[in-house]
C-alpha angles and dihedrals in degrees: 000000000000119000090232096063110116118246093202092248127110118266119259094253092048090049092054092049096045106036107094096194092054091048090054090051090050094049092049089047093055092052093044093048094052094044094048094048094045093052092043093054091053088063096035108038093165129051121247119250119211118225099246109003103055099050093043090054091048092047092053091045094048093051093037092233119183093209136026143156090284125042109286098228098094092046090053089049090052091050094049092044091049089056089068105023129029093180120109088208090060091050099050092039090055090048092051095046090046092050092049092046089054089047090053090049089052091048092048091049093051089049091048097046101038108021093218122201121262096260091051091047092051093049093048092045091052092048089055107035108025093050122129091196090069090055093056092040092055094042092070134083095242140100094250098100095047093044093048092047094048090046090056090050091047096052090044089053091052090052089052092047090056097043103028110017121194134167090239088059090061092061094041091052093049092049094049092048092051092049092049091051090057092055107047139004090228086081089072090098095044095090090061090056090047089053091055091051093047093050090049093050128095094240120133118254092260091049091049091051090051091047090052098041101044098061091042090056093049095044093042090050091052092048091050092047091049093048091051091047090050090051091052092050101040110011090245118109100213131132096213123019087180093069095065093050091047092051093051091045091053092049094052090061087074090068133076144098093295095032135053120324116236111265118269118254094250090056094054125088112248095251091060101043099095093047092043089052090058090047091052092048091051095051093042089054091045091053092050098042097032091232102136100136099164093128092055085085102024112220097356107056096110090048099058112014113105086217092060116113087228091059090046091052091049089054090049091055092047092054091052091056112038092191093058114112126210090260092047090052090052094048095043094050093041093076092051093044092051091053093044094048092047091049092052093047093049089052094050111024094154093050089049090053092049102043102032111016099043095048087048089053090056091048089049089058093043107021119198120241090233111174090002093065092084131025111259089356089293095298128121095207137060135210117283090243091056091048091051093044094055093033096240118176090234139348096271123108127186141200137173091252133004094200102037094093091060089064093043094050096038094097093057098079087052090047090050091053091047093050092049092050092046091049091050091048094047093049089047092053092042096053098036095054134051090272094095093049093046096042123108107268093234092051090047092053093046091052092047089052092049091046090053089056090055094046096046093044089050092051093044093048095047098044105035118007141063112255119222133149097257090058091053099054096096097046088044092056093044092046092050092050093048092046090054094047094047093046090051092052092049093049097042095068100261083138128042097249124105121245093244091057093051092048090048092054092046090054090048093048091052094048093046090053091048096049097042091047093048094043096048091045089057094045093048089055099031096148091050092048092050090048092051093049089052091061093067118084092214096050104031096100093050098040095113093049095044093047089065101024101055097053091044090052090050091051090048091053090049089053090051091051091052092051114087094211097043098037094108090055088052091054092049091047090048092052092048095048094046089049091053093047092048092050088050091053092048089053089052090055095044092050091046094240095129090117090071116099120267116256092202124098148236121005089341087072090070093063126094120244092259092048090051090052089053091049091049091050089052092054091043086057091051091051091048091048089050090054092050094045098039115126123154112242140164124248139147101307094195094052091048092050091049092053092047089051089054091050092049093047092050092048094049096046092046093051093045093058103028114135109226127196130175130164124190123189135192131212095219132063117276139182109252124214131176116249128224127225094288095041099260116143119252129216118258136194095216122050119221114201116181142112101255138050105283094201094053088229093179086077095050096077124211128324107072147051106245122188140328129213117224133188095230145000141219138202118276097183136300108345094350131112130199132198119263137170121033125336103229100164128046133176119188140152114195138177 
């Protein structure tokens, strides 16, 4: 079938000109974009500079380098833009308008390809246009805004290639893919997605070959050009020196006092022995001095910390060759680090999965804000190069609040987790019912292509890359759009199930995941859970019974919800249990005992008491909705059981490897004692009496209990003191 054959539908350009609803959205978007950006710039008159990225981009732009640690595309963009405009306001304004223009193109494409209902269009429009995250993303000297915008255009183009193929689309797709490759290494998996879309399209064989070959030629040409430029600058012919450092960084997360020991010298190949010696010295010192801070920067500590053995080895190489530049040191060591990291990972693949991949999975669900947590990384000055580049009077920058954006952006990790769960649930319902068989073939292919983006990005993020919020913006937007489109198809009657039945199953899926996750989290850390229950005056005498009884009750309720005949009992039991737990939390607040540690589990443990009450009310609402909507009906029992097995497996694996962190403080002075692996206080020879955590455990990262604050102490022998009274402050970081 030729790509020029008419489909009987209006062209994309004609649709934009003629559709009145879309035009109203576009007009409103223009007004909203200008108002939002104008108000935002009043509060943030200067852009934000990220600790490593921004100044590296500016350095490459200032010296007109053709290769650097990061892809050179954004530095070239900065240099070209600076030729016409020196203003930082012009730069970040262009980035914001470009990002929003790409968002509108994505919205128009979704509207053109899928014709969503008005509620779905409004939700998607709000997610794209009325989005504070886009403001902060654009107001930074980094490639994030351009990369996110181009990614939205690229995925929109793939949707059009599947549903409405044209020869022009082949060249647009190849150009977008090449531009994305110059901005960020994450685009390395994009050609595989493009291949899926091309194979799903209605292009002729010759057109498919052209669509596959053209982007490979452009991307391959850029990679070859970059490798040659790197060889000219450093003597090392390598496309990405960053990849070797990243691989070694990832591998070092397997090591530590409670993890694997570094390999002995006799076990190491000769080319790695000097580097491995520095690694052993670092971890031996960390074990003695308790200075293993690798979770201070989750997933990237050994890349950037000056205490990292990788940084130390880089400095050693630079001193041996006085002519070596910083970039030459990176590139030279990158080859060695790539081989060393690969060797370690091949030796211990299970340890790599446990200590790097599983924590990355948790961060993928709940990504940290990273550099976006504080304006300009909490500093009120910028590098001299940045001040000269934008022609500032001095190196100082100002804003109305350094920390305000942390509060504004705080809901986004929750939103990311919600969208991922919804996407998983919608795909599960779509493929385990008749919806997939009855769906339009073009819609089915577009959803498979979008689902492959989510799966490959998930795998790439977990296995190889640091996970932070700004790297998840594009998959979050795409996941939200696909969730809405799939939900609309399921509720519109594309399948022969009633809406009440679908809503009932969605409520049951959510509650099963909650109870299995919570129960297995408690059982995996049974001693910790029993210890926490013993801290509460009301529960102390029943701690042993509750430690086993509560998770078993939660698993029983999950079993009832899975059963078709007993599902209504599961909804009533869910509502009753959530009511009891909510009443318990309210009593904790009323009696002013909210400073006691949470006895919940998993990521829920990171919420405040009031946030937990809100979460409980949400699940109470789901249970109540399930009761109202419940109606027994027949469906494919085997498919339902398979999907419930998937839900249970996901809940158990998530709870087993969830990273929990909770810090409680007290306004009065306390006696501070170190805690062992189950949180019990240890005897000390020197008493510490103060109001705050003396060990600054918040900077320790995850992996250990830290200290507890007690109201009194007692003698534990000659020269030793033990904790006594009530533990009213607790700081712990546990796997």
